[in-house]
ZABABA-204975 format. One line per 5 residues: number of its first residue (from 1); for each residue x, y, z of C-alpha. Coordinates in steps of 0.25 Angstrom, whole numbers, always signed. Layout:
NUM> X/Y/Z ~ ...;
***
This chain:
1> +43/-38/-131 ~ +37/-44/-118 ~ +25/-37/-113 ~ +24/-31/-98 ~ +11/-34/-94;
6> +4/-23/-86 ~ -4/-27/-74 ~ -10/-14/-69 ~ -16/-15/-54 ~ -22/-1/-53;
11> -35/-5/-50 ~ -31/-16/-40 ~ -18/-12/-34 ~ -17/+2/-37 ~ -32/+5/-30;
16> -26/-3/-17 ~ -18/+11/-17 ~ -23/+18/-4 ~ -32/+29/-8 ~ -36/+23/-22;
21> -51/+19/-25 ~ -58/+16/-37 ~ -70/+13/-41 ~ -75/+4/-52 ~ -77/+14/-62;
26> -63/+20/-59 ~ -57/+7/-60 ~ -63/+4/-73 ~ -59/+17/-79 ~ -45/+14/-75;
31> -45/-1/-81 ~ -49/+3/-94 ~ -38/+15/-94 ~ -28/+3/-88 ~ -33/-5/-101;
36> -31/+7/-111 ~ -17/+10/-106 ~ -13/-5/-109 ~ -13/-12/-96 ~ -13/-28/-97;
41> -19/-32/-85 ~ -28/-24/-75 ~ -28/-28/-60 ~ -43/-23/-57 ~ -44/-27/-43;
46> -46/-36/-32 ~ -60/-41/-34 ~ -61/-49/-20 ~ -58/-37/-12 ~ -72/-30/-14;
51> -84/-30/-19 ~ -80/-16/-26 ~ -66/-22/-32 ~ -73/-34/-38 ~ -83/-25/-45;
56> -73/-17/-50 ~ -63/-27/-55 ~ -75/-34/-63 ~ -79/-21/-70 ~ -66/-20/-74;
61> -67/-33/-79 ~ -78/-31/-88 ~ -75/-18/-93 ~ -61/-18/-96 ~ -56/-24/-108;
66> -40/-26/-113 ~ -34/-29/-100 ~ -33/-41/-91 ~ -42/-38/-78 ~ -36/-44/-66;
71> -41/-47/-52 ~ -34/-49/-39 ~ -37/-59/-29 ~ -29/-66/-18 ~ -26/-81/-18;
76> -41/-83/-12 ~ -52/-89/-21 ~ -62/-80/-17 ~ -52/-69/-22 ~ -50/-76/-35;
81> -64/-78/-37 ~ -67/-62/-35 ~ -56/-59/-45 ~ -61/-69/-55 ~ -77/-65/-54;
86> -72/-50/-56 ~ -63/-51/-68 ~ -68/-64/-76 ~ -77/-54/-85 ~ -64/-51/-91;
91> -63/-66/-96 ~ -50/-69/-102 ~ -44/-55/-97 ~ -44/-58/-83 ~ -34/-62/-72;
96> -34/-66/-57 ~ -22/-60/-49 ~ -20/-68/-38 ~ -10/-64/-26 ~ -4/-71/-14;
101> +8/-66/-5 ~ +19/-75/-5 ~ +30/-67/+5 ~ +33/-72/+18 ~ +27/-60/+25;
106> +13/-60/+17 ~ +11/-77/+20 ~ +14/-75/+34 ~ +7/-63/+39 ~ -3/-60/+29;
111> -6/-74/+23 ~ -1/-82/+35 ~ +1/-93/+26 ~ +13/-103/+22 ~ +21/-103/+8;
116> +14/-116/+6 ~ +0/-110/+10 ~ +2/-98/+1 ~ +8/-107/-11 ~ -5/-115/-10;
121> -15/-103/-9 ~ -7/-97/-23 ~ -8/-110/-30 ~ -23/-112/-26 ~ -26/-97/-30;
126> -21/-97/-43 ~ -26/-109/-47 ~ -41/-105/-43 ~ -38/-91/-51 ~ -34/-99/-63;
131> -46/-107/-63 ~ -53/-92/-65 ~ -45/-86/-75 ~ -32/-90/-83 ~ -25/-77/-80;
136> -20/-77/-65 ~ -9/-69/-60 ~ -2/-73/-46 ~ +3/-63/-37 ~ +14/-67/-27;
141> +11/-56/-16 ~ +24/-50/-9 ~ +33/-58/-19 ~ +45/-48/-16 ~ +46/-53/-2;
146> +43/-68/-5 ~ +52/-79/-4 ~ +58/-82/-18 ~ +55/-97/-17 ~ +42/-96/-12;
151> +38/-85/-22 ~ +43/-94/-34 ~ +35/-105/-30 ~ +22/-98/-28 ~ +23/-91/-41;
156> +26/-106/-49 ~ +14/-112/-43 ~ +5/-99/-46 ~ +11/-101/-61 ~ +8/-117/-60;
161> -7/-114/-56 ~ -9/-104/-67 ~ -5/-90/-63 ~ +0/-83/-77 ~ +5/-71/-68;
166> +13/-71/-57 ~ +15/-57/-50 ~ +27/-54/-41 ~ +23/-42/-33 ~ +30/-32/-24;
171> +19/-30/-16 ~ +25/-21/-6 ~ +35/-15/-15 ~ +47/-22/-8 ~ +55/-26/-19;
176> +67/-17/-28 ~ +69/-19/-43 ~ +81/-28/-42 ~ +75/-37/-32 ~ +62/-38/-39;
181> +67/-40/-52 ~ +76/-52/-47 ~ +62/-58/-41 ~ +55/-58/-55 ~ +68/-63/-61;
186> +69/-74/-49 ~ +53/-79/-51 ~ +58/-80/-66 ~ +69/-90/-64 ~ +63/-96/-52;
191> +48/-100/-55 ~ +48/-111/-65 ~ +34/-108/-72 ~ +37/-93/-71 ~ +36/-93/-87;
196> +20/-96/-86 ~ +17/-84/-78 ~ +19/-68/-81 ~ +28/-62/-70 ~ +21/-51/-64;
201> +26/-40/-53 ~ +17/-31/-44 ~ +26/-20/-37 ~ +23/-10/-26 ~ +30/+3/-25;
206> +32/+3/-11 ~ +47/+6/-13 ~ +44/+14/-25 ~ +49/+2/-33 ~ +38/-4/-41;
211> +40/-1/-54 ~ +56/-3/-53 ~ +51/-17/-47 ~ +42/-19/-59 ~ +52/-16/-70;
216> +62/-24/-63 ~ +52/-36/-63 ~ +50/-34/-80 ~ +64/-34/-82 ~ +66/-48/-73;
221> +54/-54/-82 ~ +40/-48/-75 ~ +30/-46/-86 ~ +18/-41/-79 ~ +18/-28/-71;
226> +7/-25/-60 ~ +6/-9/-59 ~ -4/+2/-57 ~ -6/+16/-64 ~ +2/+27/-57;
231> +8/+15/-47 ~ -4/+16/-38 ~ -5/+5/-27 ~ -5/-2/-15 ~ +4/+7/-4;
236> +16/+14/-13 ~ +7/+8/-26 ~ +12/-1/-37 ~ +20/-1/-49 ~ +16/+11/-59;
241> +11/+5/-71 ~ +15/+18/-79 ~ +30/+17/-75 ~ +32/+4/-77 ~ +27/+4/-91;
246> +34/+17/-95 ~ +47/+12/-88 ~ +46/-2/-98 ~ +43/+7/-109 ~ +54/+18/-107;
251> +64/+9/-104 ~ +64/-1/-115 ~ +78/-2/-115 ~ +78/-10/-101 ~ +63/-16/-104;
256> +66/-20/-118 ~ +58/-32/-119 ~ +45/-28/-113 ~ +33/-20/-115 ~ +19/-16/-109;
261> +6/-14/-117 ~ +4/+1/-109 ~ +0/+11/-117 ~ +8/+22/-110 ~ +2/+34/-116;
266> -10/+30/-108 ~ -1/+31/-94 ~ -5/+46/-89 ~ -19/+43/-93 ~ -21/+31/-84;
271> -12/+37/-73 ~ -21/+49/-73 ~ -34/+40/-73 ~ -29/+33/-61 ~ -25/+44/-54;
276> -38/+52/-55 ~ -46/+38/-51 ~ -38/+34/-40 ~ -35/+48/-35 ~ -19/+46/-34;
281> -12/+59/-40 ~ +0/+56/-48 ~ +13/+61/-43 ~ +17/+70/-54 ~ +31/+64/-53;
286> +26/+50/-55 ~ +33/+44/-66 ~ +27/+43/-80 ~ +13/+49/-77 ~ +15/+60/-67;
291> +13/+74/-71 ~ +28/+77/-69 ~ +34/+65/-75 ~ +37/+72/-89 ~ +39/+87/-83;
296> +51/+93/-83 ~ +55/+105/-74 ~ +70/+105/-72 ~ +76/+115/-83 ~ +85/+104/-87;
301> +76/+93/-90 ~ +67/+104/-98 ~ +78/+107/-106 ~ +83/+93/-109 ~ +67/+89/-112;
306> +65/+100/-122 ~ +78/+97/-129 ~ +74/+81/-129 ~ +64/+75/-121 ~ +72/+62/-118;
311> +82/+70/-109 ~ +71/+70/-97 ~ +59/+63/-102 ~ +62/+47/-104 ~ +45/+45/-106;
316> +37/+54/-117 ~ +25/+61/-109 ~ +17/+57/-120 ~ +21/+40/-118 ~ +13/+40/-105;
321> +2/+51/-109 ~ +7/+63/-106 ~ +5/+73/-118 ~ +16/+80/-125 ~ +11/+93/-121;
326> +3/+97/-107 ~ -3/+108/-112 ~ -15/+105/-122 ~ -27/+114/-122 ~ -33/+128/-118;
331> -46/+136/-116 ~ -47/+138/-132 ~ -46/+122/-133 ~ -59/+118/-140 ~ -67/+104/-138;
336> -59/+97/-150 ~ -46/+100/-143 ~ -49/+96/-130 ~ -56/+82/-135 ~ -45/+80/-143;
341> -34/+83/-132 ~ -42/+73/-122 ~ -41/+62/-135 ~ -26/+64/-136 ~ -26/+61/-121;
346> -33/+49/-122 ~ -46/+54/-115 ~ -60/+50/-121 ~ -72/+56/-115 ~ -86/+54/-120;
351> -93/+67/-126 ~ -100/+73/-113 ~ -87/+70/-104 ~ -78/+77/-115 ~ -88/+90/-116;
356> -89/+90/-100 ~ -72/+89/-101 ~ -72/+100/-111 ~ -79/+109/-103 ~ -70/+106/-91;
361> -59/+109/-101 ~ -64/+122/-106 ~ -66/+126/-91 ~ -52/+123/-88 ~ -46/+129/-99;
366> -52/+143/-95 ~ -45/+142/-82 ~ -31/+136/-88 ~ -22/+141/-97 ~ -18/+128/-103;
371> -25/+113/-100 ~ -16/+102/-99 ~ -18/+87/-102 ~ -18/+85/-87 ~ -30/+95/-85;
376> -37/+87/-96 ~ -36/+74/-89 ~ -41/+79/-76 ~ -53/+87/-84 ~ -56/+72/-91;
381> -55/+66/-77 ~ -66/+74/-72 ~ -75/+70/-83 ~ -71/+54/-81 ~ -74/+53/-67;
386> -86/+44/-62 ~ -89/+51/-49 ~ -102/+53/-48 ~ -107/+67/-45 ~ -116/+67/-33;
391> -112/+80/-29 ~ -106/+91/-39 ~ -100/+105/-37 ~ -108/+115/-41 ~ -100/+127/-34;
396> -89/+130/-23 ~ -84/+143/-17 ~ -73/+144/-9 ~ -69/+156/+0 ~ -54/+155/+6;
401> -43/+165/+10 ~ -34/+169/+22 ~ -39/+171/+35 ~ -53/+164/+31 ~ -59/+151/+33;
406> -61/+144/+19 ~ -75/+143/+14 ~ -82/+135/+3 ~ -96/+135/-3 ~ -100/+123/-10;
411> -111/+119/-19 ~ -115/+105/-24 ~ -124/+98/-32 ~ -130/+85/-29 ~ -143/+79/-36;
416> -148/+91/-40 ~ -146/+98/-28 ~ -137/+110/-24 ~ -131/+110/-10 ~ -121/+121/-3;
421> -112/+121/+7 ~ -101/+131/+14 ~ -89/+128/+23 ~ -77/+132/+28 ~ -64/+123/+28;
426> -50/+123/+30 ~ -46/+128/+16 ~ -55/+130/+4 ~ -55/+115/+0 ~ -59/+111/+14;
431> -70/+121/+13 ~ -77/+116/+1 ~ -76/+100/+6 ~ -83/+104/+19 ~ -93/+111/+12;
436> -95/+99/+1 ~ -97/+91/+14 ~ -107/+99/+20 ~ -116/+97/+8 ~ -113/+82/+4;
441> -114/+78/+19 ~ -103/+69/+17 ~ -90/+69/+28 ~ -80/+66/+19 ~ -63/+65/+25;
446> -54/+70/+16 ~ -42/+61/+14 ~ -34/+66/+4 ~ -33/+80/-5 ~ -23/+84/-15;
451> -22/+93/-26 ~ -14/+91/-38 ~ -11/+100/-51 ~ -15/+94/-63 ~ -5/+104/-72;
456> +4/+114/-69 ~ +2/+129/-68 ~ -8/+139/-60 ~ -20/+134/-68 ~ -17/+119/-66;
461> -29/+111/-63 ~ -28/+106/-47 ~ -32/+90/-46 ~ -38/+88/-32 ~ -39/+74/-25;
466> -47/+72/-14 ~ -50/+59/-6 ~ -61/+59/+5 ~ -67/+48/+12 ~ -81/+47/+16;
471> -91/+37/+20 ~ -80/+26/+21 ~ -76/+29/+6 ~ -63/+35/+0 ~ -65/+43/-12;
476> -55/+52/-22 ~ -60/+64/-28 ~ -52/+71/-39 ~ -55/+84/-47 ~ -46/+95/-53;
481> -48/+110/-56 ~ -41/+123/-58 ~ -48/+126/-44 ~ -42/+117/-34 ~ -54/+121/-25;
486> -64/+117/-35 ~ -55/+104/-37 ~ -55/+102/-22 ~ -71/+102/-21 ~ -73/+94/-34;
491> -63/+83/-30 ~ -69/+83/-16 ~ -84/+81/-22 ~ -79/+71/-32 ~ -75/+63/-20;
496> -89/+65/-13 ~ -96/+61/-25 ~ -87/+48/-25 ~ -93/+45/-11 ~ -106/+49/-13;
501> -105/+39/-25 ~ -101/+27/-17;
***
């Protein structure tokens, strides 16, 4: 059985998704979970791009054990030096990933260099990176639109200089599975020293084919796949790690000779974590980790599943981290049952946070007949947030109705002092936000606001996501409650606290 190396770039390419922004603690939290799920290589960032990114990569390299930590660099000495300085603390478990465009359109318009000049740059960069660390990956950016003969030549020279992995990116999501599989096969057959390196692929989803192209590459000899949790990334995103892994696992008849080291039972939990920290909600119809992935509405489907699950379920929900039964606890459940349920979900909290979570559970159970696993995840997420509480909500009151202007009264606490304000608005949420602005005296622009139901039913938790910009910063706030006005207010205050902290 050959291993498919899972190279996760959630912290680098994933964070490049428009609107995504992770601080150092959040990146570290995701990195620890990536190790827990079984990722082989974590691309922690692009160290030369900013001081913050450099520090984040160095933090991950110093704190995270159990995976190779990788830093991205252009074919420039300053980039390679920055990458090495950020990852070197990981010692033998560090990789420098260098990239250089090889397509005619990129060489002509972006690099303004000839093929020979680009080849020379690649040779020198790989050689220099190799002097820093034994694990060097070379990427031929925009490989799918590159001239084949030049691509073979630059890959061969990169391997000659010590590249241990050669990456073939579909940088703009241009290729289709048959074409991409053929490219990988041709590289294997036309690069004389290809047996000395691992072939990697990095596919983008501009045409919705990132996962399909990656699987086609595996069939033709690729043994490393670069992907992200939930498929987030630049533009339309990257290949989704959970989809790739489950396709290989589910279709062993096609992928009989390969496997990955991913613990698939951690996929849903990992998806939730990345969604919470980036503010990107997972679509309910998302394959593998969407809330509707294992729900059956059609009577014909329901009848079939009740008789034999495999009639309409090709994956067991519990194999990716969903529980067999969604209904778990109620208002009569005790602390021990609550703690045991969290443990079965793979959640560990220190005693003080466990106590707080239990109190929130009891409060929620008084409002809801039943509490679901998704509700528990929302409660726990509240406890593990690292946002400083500069402002705390004490009380809010809203009056609204037909023929009257909505009005809100807000009471906040900061540094031991109570502040109050009253404001009207276009709606109850707008009135609350304007009252908050009066207190905090920060003019914020609301960029995005949306509500999602965590579970089903009239008593479901409503999860509110807000994105605001203020003081040249853009941040996300996210909170859940059975009262959507309360959730809206708390999400806005969380975002404001992030602005205040920065």
